[in-house]
C-alpha positions in Angstrom: -23.4 38.7 40.2 -22.7 42.3 40.7 -25.2 45.0 39.5 -23.8 48.4 38.5 -25.6 51.6 38.0 -24.5 54.3 35.6 -25.9 57.8 34.6 -26.1 58.5 30.9 -23.3 60.7 31.1 -21.1 58.2 33.1 -21.8 55.9 30.6 -21.1 58.1 27.6 -17.6 59.1 29.5 -16.6 55.7 30.2 -18.0 53.2 27.8 -15.2 50.8 28.2 -15.6 50.6 31.8 -19.2 49.7 31.4 -18.5 47.2 29.0 -16.1 45.5 31.8 -18.8 45.9 34.4 -21.2 44.1 32.3 -18.8 41.2 32.5 -19.8 40.9 36.2 -23.3 41.6 35.8 -25.9 43.7 34.2 -25.2 47.6 34.1 -28.3 49.6 34.2 -28.1 53.0 32.5 -30.0 55.8 34.0 -31.6 59.0 32.5 -32.3 61.7 35.2 -32.3 59.0 37.8 -34.6 56.5 36.2 -33.3 53.2 34.6 -33.6 53.6 30.8 -31.2 50.9 29.4 -29.6 47.6 30.5 -26.0 46.7 29.1 -25.6 42.8 29.2 -22.7 40.7 27.5 -23.9 38.7 24.4 -23.4 35.5 26.2 -26.1 36.6 29.3 -28.4 37.8 26.3 -28.3 34.6 24.7 -28.7 32.7 28.3 -31.7 34.8 28.9 -33.4 34.4 25.5 -32.8 30.8 25.4 -30.4 31.2 22.4 -33.3 31.2 20.0 -32.5 33.5 16.9 -34.9 36.3 16.4 -36.0 37.9 13.3 -34.0 41.0 14.7 -31.1 38.8 14.9 -31.4 37.3 11.5 -31.6 41.0 10.0 -28.6 41.9 11.2 -26.8 38.9 9.4 -24.9 39.5 6.2 -26.3 37.7 3.1 -23.8 35.2 3.2 -24.3 34.3 7.2 -28.0 34.2 6.6 -29.2 31.1 5.6 -33.0 31.3 5.6 -35.3 30.3 3.0 -38.4 32.2 2.4 -40.7 31.8 -0.2 -43.9 33.8 -0.1 -47.1 32.8 -1.9 -49.2 35.1 -3.9 -52.7 35.6 -2.5 -55.4 36.7 -4.9 -58.0 37.3 -2.0 -56.4 40.6 -0.9 -58.4 42.7 -3.4 -62.1 42.6 -2.8 -64.5 45.1 -3.6 -65.9 47.3 -0.4 -69.2 46.3 1.0 -70.6 49.6 1.5 -74.1 48.4 2.3 
């Protein structure tokens, strides 16, 4: 695995090169010399997360792709008078 380090400026000037480098390993993108972001391939991201779908992944799906059933139940216990004693 090859680790690549790019400044934000280098990343902005050669995004395609950063994407190619990510195929060989993580690409650390720095801001003022400090690591700020990491670019990974989607396959590597899935491997690291165990392939589990998160709510962030599900929110990114179109309505046709998202097959998530959600039926919230109404709760009447939310509105109560305040106890000021």
